[in-house]
N, C-alpha and C positions, 0 to 999 in steps of 0.2 A: 897696524899691529894691535892685536886684541889682548885684553887683560887690564891690569892696574898700571897706569902709566903716569909719569911725572909731566906736569904741564910745563915746568921750567927746570932745566938741569942745574942743580946746585953744585958749586965747586966743593970738592972734598975739604973738610975742615974750615969751610967758609965761616967767618966770624959774623956775629949778629944774626945768626940763623935760628929763629925762635921755633918752639914746638908748634905754635899756631901756624907758622909758615908751612911746616911739613904736613900737618894735618889737612890744610886747605889746598895743598899743591898737588893733589892727586885726582884722577878721574878714572872711571871704568869704561872701557870701550870693548864691547863684545863680551864673550863668555870668559870666565876665569876657571882654569883647570887646576883643581886641587891635587891631582895626581894621587887619588885615593888617600889623602891625608885628612885628619879631623880638623874641623873648625871649632875649637874649644871656646868655652865661655861666650857662646853666641846667643843673642837675644833677638827673637822675631820682633819686627816693628810694632810698637805699642801705639794704638790709636783709640780715640773715642768716637770716631766717625770714619766711614769707609772713604779711602782716598779717591780722588777723581781720576779719570782716564786710566783705569787699571788694565793690565794685560793678563791673558790666560796663564794660570799658574802662580800668580802673585799671592802672597800670604801675609796676613796681618793678624795681630792679636787684639781683640776689643776688650780693653781693660774695664769698660763700663758694663760689659755683658759677661765677663769672665769666660770668654770662648775664643777659639781659634777659627779663622775663616780663610777660605781660598776662593779665588775668582775663577769661574769655569768658562769664561769667555763671554758670558751673557749676564751673570748675576753672582753675587757673593753667596757662598754656601758654607754653613757651619760644618767644620770637620767633625765627624761622628766620634762619639765616646770621649770628647774633650770636656764636656760639661754635663754633670748629672742633672736630672730633673729636680728642680728646686721644690721643696714642700715644707710645710710646718703645720703644727697642730697646737691648739690651746684648749685646755679643759679647766673649767671654773666650777668649783663646788659651792660657791657663795650664792646667796639669794639677793635679788635686786628688785626693788619696788618703785613705781612711779604713778602719781595721779595725773601726770601731764598728758595733754592731748597732742603735744608736739614730740617728735622723736628725740630720744635721749640715748646717749651711749650706754651700752652695758659694759661698763669699765670693770676690769681691764681685759675684756675679751677682744683681742685683736691679734692679727698675724701679719708679718711682713715677709715677702719673698722677692727674689730678683729673677726676672724672666728675660728671654730674648725676643719677646713679642708673641710667643705661642699662646694659645688659649689656656685659661686657668679654670680649674674646677674648684668651686667654693661650696662647702657644705656646712650647714649649721643645724643644731638640734638642741632643744631645751625643754625643761619641765615648766609648764605654765599654770598659774593660779590666779583667780580673781578674788580680791580682798573685800571689795565694797560693791554692792549692787550687781545687777545682771549686766556687767559691762563686757567690753571686748578687748583682748590683748592683741596688739599688732607688733610684728617684728619684720626687720629687713636688714640686708647687708649693704654697707657702703664701702666704696674704694677711694683711697687717697683723699680723705676729708670731704667727700661729697662730689668727687669727679664723676662717679657713676654709682648707680644703685641697682640692687636686685629688685624683682617684683616683691611686693610686700605680701606676707601671709598673716592671717588673723584667725582668731577663734573666740567665740562668745560662750561664756560659761556663767552659770548661776553663782551667786555669792558663796564663797568658801569652797567651790569646786576646783579641783586641779586635774591636769591631764599631762601625760608625757608624750613626747613625739611631735611637739610643735617645731617644724623644721623647714629649711629652704635648701634647694639645690640650684646652683647658679653657674652657668658657663660664661665666664667673662672673657673679653678680648682686649686686654690692656696693651699698651705699646711696650717696647723694650725698656728695662730699667727696674728700679725697686718700687714695689707697691704694697700698701698697707690696707688690710681688710678689717673692718670694725663692725660689730653688731650694735643695732639700735632697737629700741622698743618704745611703745607708747600705750596709753590707756584710752578707752572710749570715754566719752563725756560722763562725768559724775562717778567714775569708778576708780579703782586702784589696781593696776596690773602688777603682777609679780612673776619673775622668771627665775629659775634656779637650775643648777646642774647643766650649765651651758657648755657646749662643745663646738669649736670652730676648726675646720680642717681646710687647708688650701694646698692644691697640687697643680704644678705646671704640667700641662699635657704636651707630649712629644709624639711626633709621627715616627714610626719605626720603618726603616727601609725593608 
């Protein structure tokens, strides 16, 4: 017999029959025919990792990725249009200076997004100025407190000279989850680097069917 069945038949009005007994005393064998009735207040299985030994058509909701997935018989596939491309943007009108030859955060220029493991486009642009000597201003983007870095960009300017358009474009490939991107800068030896009007944009890239 297919459907929802009782493992043990309980006598009607049997005493000492707890709710836990009822809930644990059922099993599903075969398909269940709802006869065109609604299954109300129903929740897809919530997981933070894909279950083992899935079968084709199985559905789960990844709470860590905020996305619905179905198993196609060979791999888990995200259901389309269930999760928007995540993106964020930060614009800083302040000016920041450093004499350090070691990279320093351009605080508070940082952006956090949540991805499903798709590539991420990160773009930074700032106005650069050298305060002391003919020194060099270096900039780079870091992800997750130094888990990964973009290629650094630099420009050498005479004392007091400034220029707009010092920027970086980086295609990053983080794993699924939440990731924070932060701008850093440093000065060449003996100088004083300054950046202003910093803009940082982060966009998760998605493949369109």
